[in-house]
N, C-alpha and C positions, 0 to 999 in steps of 0.2 A: 343437127343440116333440116332441122322440121321448116317444112312448107308453112305457108297462112294458110292454106285447105285444111293440112294435117292440125295445125292450132284449134282453126274451129272445129274441129271434129272432134279432139278430146273435150274443148267446153261445152259440145253438146250431149255427149256421152256422159260430162260429170255432173249437169243439169239433169240429165235421163234417169241415170244410176241413184241418185238422192232423192227421187221424187218429189221433189220441194210443191208446196203448192203455188197457186197463182201467186198469192200476198208474196212468202218466202221469195220465191221466184226475183221477184225483187232485188235482193240483196245481190244478186249476179251484176247487177248491172250499175252498181253505184263504188265508190270509194270506199277503203275499209272504216274511215271516218262516218262514213255517212254510215256504211251497212251497220254500225255500232249503236247510231244512233237510232236507225230504223227497227235494229233487232233490240233494242230496249222499248219502242214504246208499240212493239204489237208481244212484248212478255213474249222475246223467246232464247231460253238461257243458252248460255255455251254450251256445247257438247261433251264436256270434260270438265273435272274442277280447274281455277283459276288462280292464277297471281300476276298481278299488274307487272310489277317490279322483281328486276334481280337483285337479292338481299347482298347488302354490304356483304368483303369476302374480309375476312382476318386476315390472307396474305400478302405479302409483300412480292408481286405478280406482275411486274410493269408491261404493257403491252406494247409488243416491239414494232420502228416506226417501219409504213409502209415506204413502197419503192419510188422515184419520183415521178408524180405524174399518174401517179393508180394509186387515188385516194380514195375512203373508205365512202359510201353514199351513207348519210345519218338522213336524210331530207322524208328518202321515199318510205311508205309505212309498208312493212313486210310485211303485213295479210297478207294471203293471197298470190305473193308471187314464187311460192312452189307451183314448179309445173307436171298437170296431173299423172297417173302413172297407173299401174295396177299392180303391178310386179316390179322388186328390184333384184337384181342376178350380182350379188358382191364377187365377185371374181378374185380368190386368193392367189397374191403374185411374190410375197416375199420380200418386192419393193417400195423404196416409199417414193417413191417417183417417178411420171412416164412423160412420154414424149406426148404432143397435142392432141394427136389422134390416138387414142390408145391399141386402135386397127392395127397399127402401122408399127407397133414396139413389141416387143417378147421374140423376137427372132428364134423359130428353132425350142419354145417351151411350149409346154400343156397349154398353158394358161392364154400367152401369146394366137394361138392355132385355135382357142376355146372363140375368143373373141372375133377372130376373126372368122371363123364358122355361121356365128351365131349373126354375126351382120350378113353372111349371103344368105342363110337361112329366113332371116325376120327383117332385115333390112329395106332399101329402097332397093326396089327388081326382085324381090326374096319372094319362094312363092309364101309366104307365109306374114308377108305384108301386112298388118291390122292396123288400121289408123285408132281403131277401137277398144284397141288392145296395146296400148305403148307399155312396152318391158325397161325399165330400164337396166341397162347394164355398165357398172363400174368396176374399177381395180380397188382391190384395197391390198395394206403392206402386210396384211395377216398373211402369213405362214400355210404354203400349201400343205396337205397332209404327205404326199407324197409331188417330187421333182422326175420331169420327163416330158420328153415331146406330145404323149400321145395321150396323157388325163390330165385333168384339173380339180380345185376343189373348187366349192362354192357357197356361200350363203342364199338362201333365198326367205326374200322377205315381203310381205308380211304375215308369209305361212309360216316360219320360225320353227325353219329347215336347214341343214349342212349337207350338203354331198360331194363325202371326201375323195367320187373317184367319178369325173365324169367324164366321157371320152370327146376327143377334141375331134377328132374325123368325123363325116358326114356320111364318110361310105359304109353303108350297109356290113355288120359284122355278121358272122354265123351264131353267136348266142343272143343277138337283137341289144347290144347295148352300144350303139352307135350315137353319136349326139343326134341326129333325129331322131332317134326312141324318145330322147331327154327332152329335146322339143314339145313334140308330140304327148309325153307323160306330165311335162308339166311349165309349162310356160303356155300354151294357148287357149286360149277364153274354152271356159264348161258352158258357155251358151253363147252363138254368135248375137250380135246386134242384129236388130233388126231392118238397117240399112243391106245386109247383105242377102234378106231374102230373095234376091231374083238370082242369084248364082245357082248355076243348077248342083243338084241333092248330092251330088256326087262328091263339090267340090267344097258345099258345106260341110258336110261329113270331115273331108281332109284338114278342114282348118278347125275344128274342133278340138278338143281335148279328149284324151283317153286314158281315161288315170287306172285301167290296167297295167297298162308299160311301167307306170312308176313305182310295180314290183320288182323291175327288173335290175334294180340300183339301191345300193346299200342309204340311207339318209337315217339322219340323226334327228331326235326333234330337239329345237331350244326352247325347254321349259322353264329355266329360271334364272339363266345367265342377262343381264341387260345386254345390251350392243350400242357403242356407244362410234359413231361412223363421222371423221371428221375431213372435211376437203384439202387434203393436201397438194392441189394441181399444180405443183409449178413450171410443170413443163406446158402449162396453159395460161396459168395467169399467177404473178407473184404473190399478190396479195395472197392467195390462200396455200402460196409455195411459202411464206414467211412466218402464215398464220399456224399455218395449221400444225408443223411439229413441236411447237410453243405449245399450242392447245394440248395434243397427244399428250407430252410430257405431265402437264398439269393433271389434265384428267385421270391421270396412270396413278399419277402424285395422290390426288384428294380420295380417291374409288379404292385404294389398297388402305386411306386410315381409316375408312368406313369397312374396313374385313373383306374387300375384293381382292382376288387376287386374276390379276391378267395376264402374266406367262406365263405360259404350259407349253407340252409339248406340243407337236403337231397333230394337229385331230382333235384337240382339249377345246370346245365349245360349251357346253354346258356344265351347272352345277348351281349348288345354292351360294356357294362363295367366289363364284367365278366372275369376272366379266370379260367382255370383246372389247377391244379395243383398237380402231386403225384409223390411219390416212385411207380417205379414195380418191377417184379422180371425177373428174367434172361432171357436178349435176345441176348449172345453172348458179348464176349469180353472185359471181367474183365480187362482186362494187360489194356485197354485202358480207363480206368475211370477218369473219372466221364464219364458215358454214357447216353448220354441226347436224346428225339426225341422230334422236336414241330410241331405240328401237323398244320397248316392253314388253317383256315374254308373257305370254298368255297366263302363268303361275306362278309368276312373282307374286309377291303377299309384302304389305305394308304393317308397322305399329305392333306392340306384344302382344298383341291377337292373333298376329297372322291373318290379318284382311284380305281378301281381293285387292290388287293393286288396281285403283281406278282406271287407269293407262293401260294396264294387262292386254295383250293382244293389240296393241298400236307403233306407228311410228311418229311422231313427233320432229319436224325440223325445226330449227333454230339459226337466224340471222345475226351477224352483227357481234357474234358471241368472241368476247377477249379473257384473256387469262383471271381476270380480276371475277369475271361471271361464272369462273367452271364451278365451281367451290355452289354458289347458285342454284346452278342446275343441276347440279347430284342432290343437293338436298332437300330442293322446290320439286325437280322433277321424277328423278330415278328413287328417290326417299320418299316423296312426301304425295306423289302422283298429282304435282299440279304444276300447270300448262302456263308461262312466262309469258304473258300477251306481247310484252312491249318487244321481244325477238321470236315471236313465232309466225314463222314463214308459211304452214300449212299443216298437215298430217293427213296419216290415212289406217284404219284402223282395218282389224284383221279379214275381213270380206269386199277387201278393195277399194272401199268408198273412201271419197275427198273428204278430209275435215275443214271445215274454216271456222271463224269466228263472227 
């Protein structure tokens, strides 16, 4: 539900946050092919290690047929098709699919109440709506730490945190752990954009994060476990509905073969041999199914000498991922630290800066 003005605002904040030089800013107005050609002429290296194509898979894993009239777009270049965002809140539901609008789902559940509460606070008409602070709110099939109508669990990226108990009620509580406190402690910007300079000082203060409030919540840091999020939102578009579940099973199989365990007790989200794998709701670009986000934790290592992972602290978005590509994504990106450019839609680093090729 983004307006044209909202999209333009996000484009402006992207260009300002990345501090591009005037010469490099020309990349913003080009097609992905032109951008690569211009980057080559300007001798600008990619912001991370890359490999162009996904290696051939050794598995016998056919691609499922898409619903009639809903083909996959194999023509448009993928680089730059990821919408800009500063944080992604991934709400644990334990469900495999949701209604088209996730705020209409989860009646009498903590996660459903949390989604609706966040929309009232951060969405259109909400007191904390900020086009320069786009929070991507998605549901995931990962089970919550606890069930009930008043609390929910969620991951927060790219800060790589897991909050097992988030109050779903906006109404202030005696101990100060209501939803409004959570939003002010975790989701508001640390510094307002300059476009807000005309607001009264009290309003600017209210719209700025209060990090001391985060101490009121139990927070688990995700230091070692990679997280793979696959759009499986069949209630929104059946292309992802069909592809999502097949990709989830294949990622589980391949990661398990590499020593990762994804099935654990509720609340198990980190560990050297753990991986978080889940279906998620709409993130845009159903025509590029399968859509996959890979978050590499900040302390993950590669190789026999346990060197720092080249993509540590980053989130990499891929499109047009088929079951035959899963082994390559695991080997190249999760284990090897290389981005596969043929599938790359965009990325985000630990500081919230958007990554492009």
